[in-house]
N, C-alpha and C positions, 0 to 999 in steps of 0.2 A: 558453622563450614565454608568456608570462601568458595564460590563457583571455581570451575576449573579456568583455564588458561584453553582459548579456544583458537586464538591467532597469536603470532610472535612477527613482530618486525624486525628483520634481520639488517643490519650494515655490515658489509664488508663479512669478516669471520665471526661478528658475534650477534645474541640479541640483545637491539636495543629497545624495545619496550614489548610488553604482552598487556595481551587483553583478555580480562575473564567474564564469563557471562553464562547462560543457561540456555538449553535447546531443548524442543518438543517436538517427537514426532508422532501421530494417533491416528488411527482408523475414525470412521463415520460409526463406530459403534462405541466408541468412546475407550476403546483399548490400546493402551501404552506401547510404541512399536520401540519407541528409541527418548533416552532422556538424557542430559545431560547437567549436572546443578540444581539449583531449585527449582523447579517448574512449578509449587504450586503457591509460591508468592505473588500476589495482584500486581501486574506491570499496568502502565500507559499506553494502550497501542498504538494511539494516536492515528494517524493517516493509513497507521496498515490496515484498517479496518474499512475503506472508504467504499470500497463494493458494497461490507454488507451493509452500509449504512444509506447506501444507492438504492437498495431492493424496493424500499416503497415504493418508486419511480416506476417499476415496473408492473408492481401489483396492485397499487392505487389506478391505477391504466392511465397516466401520464405520459409516459413513454409515446404509446399508441396515439391519445389526445392529440400530442405536440407531434406528432411524427417526427420523431427523433432518431437519427443515423448512428451509425457505432462511433464518428467519429464524435459525437457526443454524447454517445453512452460512456465511450471510453473516458473523457471528460468528467464527468460523474464522479468516476474513481480513479481520480488522476493527483498523482503531485504536481503538476506541468512544471516545466521550465519557464512560463511567462513568452516562449516563443511567437511570432505573429501569427501562426496556424492556430495555437492556442486561445488566443484573446479571440481572434474572429469567430472559434468554436463556440465559444462563452456567449459572444454577444449575438450569434445566431441564436443560439438557445433561447436568452431573454428578450429579444424579436418575438421569439414565436409566442411566449406567454404575456406579449404586449409589455415589458418591464425595463430599468435601464443601468447602467451600470451602478446607479446610485444607491437599486435597491439591495445590491449585495451586502451583507454584513461582514464579513470575512476581514475586513482593515486591506490597506495596499501595502506592499512592501516589492522590491526590487526583483528584476527577473533572476532564476537562478541560473539563468545562461549570462555567460558573460556577454557573451555578443549582443543581445538581446537588451539587459541591463543598460550597455554602452548606446546604443542606437536610444532607449527612452531617455536617457540623461542630454543627449543630443537633441534632443527637441521638448523635453519636459519633465516631469515628474512622474513615477508611476501610479498607476490607480488602482482600484483593486479587482480588476479585468487579470491584472499582472500576478496577482495570491495567486500561490500553486493549490490554492482550495478550491479558488473560484468559479470551476467545475462542479464540484461537489455543492457550493452555495445554489449555482442556477437550477441542480438537480433539485436541491428543496423547494425552491421557489417555484420549480414546476407541478410539486406533490402539491404543495400550500394552493396555486391555482387549481387543480385537479380535482380538489376538494372543497374549496368553495370558501375558503376560509381565509381571516385575515392574513396578510404575508407578511406584513412589516416586524412582526417577534418571531419572524418564523426559527431564530437563531438560539431562543429560549428553552431552557430546558421544560416549561411547563406546555411550549405551544403544542399542536395537535401532531406536526412533523416529526420530533423530536420526541414525542411519544410513540410513533410508529417505529421510530431508530431505534429506540430505546429496548421495545419488545423485539424486534429483529435479532439483536445482540443477544437479549437474553435467553431467545431459543434456540440460536445455535452455538452458543459456547453453555447453557447449562447454569450459568451464573446469575446471582442473585444481585443485580444492579439497585443498591441503593445511596442513601446520600454521603456513606462514608466511603463510598469508592467513586465517588464523583467529585471530577475537578473540570476546568474551563481549560478549551485547547488554544490552540495559539491564532485563530482561524474565530474564536468567541463561541463556539458551538461545546455543548459538553462530551467531554472524555469519560470513558468507563475506565476505572482498572480493574483488569480480568488475569485469573493464573494462565500463563504458559501452557500449560497442560488444558484446557478450555479453550483456550486461542485455537489451537493445533486442533483439538476435537473438532470446531467450529470451523474450520477451513478443510476441513476432511469432509463434512457434509454441504460445505458450500461447492466442492469438488467435482463430487460425487453423485449428489441429493440422497444420500441414503440420512434415514433420520430424522427427513423434513418432510411436508406436504410435498404432492406431485406439483401443487402451481407454485410452491414457494420455489421445487429443484429446476423447475420451468424455467422460472423468473432467474434464478442463479445463471442457469446454462447460457441465456440470454445475455446475459451482461460477461461472461465468463468469454464468449465466442466473440461480442463486438471489441473486446480489450485483445484478443487474438487475432482479431483482423483489424484492428488499427493500434497496437500497441506503441508507437508512438503517441501518440493522444495521450499516452496514459505517466509518462514521465516527460521524454523529449529526447534530444541530440546527447550521445554519448553519454546517456542516464541508464544505469544498472537493470532496472525492470524492465526499458525499453529493449535493449539489448539480450537479455534472457530469453523476453518470449517473442523477438522475432527469431531466434537461436532455436528456440524448442517449439515454438508456435503454441498448438492450442494443449500440448501436455502438460503444459507448467501456466499456472498463472500466480504469481509474484509482484507484492507490494511493499514499498516503504514504510515504515515509522517515523518519526523521530523520537531522538536518545538513542539508536542504536537495533530497533525494534523492527523485526520482519516478520511476514507472515506470508505463506504461500500454499496455493492446493495442485496437487498433484492426482491430474482426475482420473488416467487410465487405472494409477495405483490402487486410489480410493485413500488417500494419506493427506493431512493437512499438517504445518509447518509454523512452529512459531519460536521465534528465539527474540533474545537481547542481548546486549555488548553490557555490562555494569558501568564503562564510563560513559558512553552515551557514543562512542566512537562509529562514523559511516562505514570506514575501509575495511573494519574488522566484522561489523555486520554483513557487510555486501561476502568476503571473503567467507565467513561462516555457513550462508544461504548457499553461496553456490557448491560449497563442498559438501553440504548436506544431499542437496539436489543430487551432485555426480555420486553422491553414494545410493540414493533409493533410484533413481531413474534410469533404466535401460538407455545408454546412449550409443549412436555411429562413433568411430573414430574421430571423423572432422567434429560432431559435436562435443565428444569428448575434450576435444584438441580447444574448442573454442571458449567450451565450461573453464577450464584452465585456466585462462587468464585471469578470470574472475579468483579461481580458487586460491593463485599466487603471482599475483600482480607483480609486475617488476617496478621498482622504485628508477626514476634518475632526476639526477640532480639538475641546477637550471643552463645547464651545456648540452644535456641531452645523454649524459655519461650515465651507465647502468652502474648504482654503487648499492643494490640491495632489493629486498622483495617484501613483501606483504605475504604471510604463509599463512595456512589452516594448520592444525596441530596433527599431532598421529588419532588423536580421540575423535577428531571428526571424520578420519577417514575410511 
């Protein structure tokens, strides 16, 4: 059976496009609170689990040893836009461990932010520092340095850093991560396919500290607080994750992944959210996540109004005329 329609794109009086997908909301005990669609099929969360991938940085003492700031911790959880302060933050992290941008193995791509991409184009070509995953990779290098192991192959599945990451993901999601569900992410580290229901459970644990050790709960809380304090470093200017966390503060941790995946934690409610739009559309995934947050998080009037512009964003043409909207369906509201 096909997944339900989560989001419709309306132009004038008609529905022009429809986006199908699945949503899971869980508590830290693994109890299903809300589901739509197939939440048992494994999906690649990609960048949506960067905060979980960053936990060894705290747990292995690297964050304290290298005196990482909240900005730098937020960057380890980030899919940043490649803006100047993002790049500078990653450079600072590398300098603290005595490494160079060439030690990053994430590859190079143009900055997500158009203004930043234009600035880079005027002066040359992008470097690995501009990769949206460079903060995560700098975090992996910090862990390797703290462990005293060779950092050259930190990105490979068999490296001790990636073993730690895999162990964290298994602990949070309860999923067995074997070769059958392993692939390579855009930045070359392993990505593990996990059902949405397990991801939602994992983010409920990440947000509430339930079902994990006190030490791991404290590490998760430290990362959440860093992202709440410095949400711009998690994404960037005019980006969904940044704007949601600026609006709602420490009550929400939200993180995008590629191909229409989002994960979130509502710490005060003890809930985790995981979703995927079948066609990989970011516009639909954002509207879906905003609608689910609005459904489960108590909001003041100004917060609800601020969130509504993501639940049903207005579409404008190149002349700025309003021509339609992207809208979450009644199934989500």
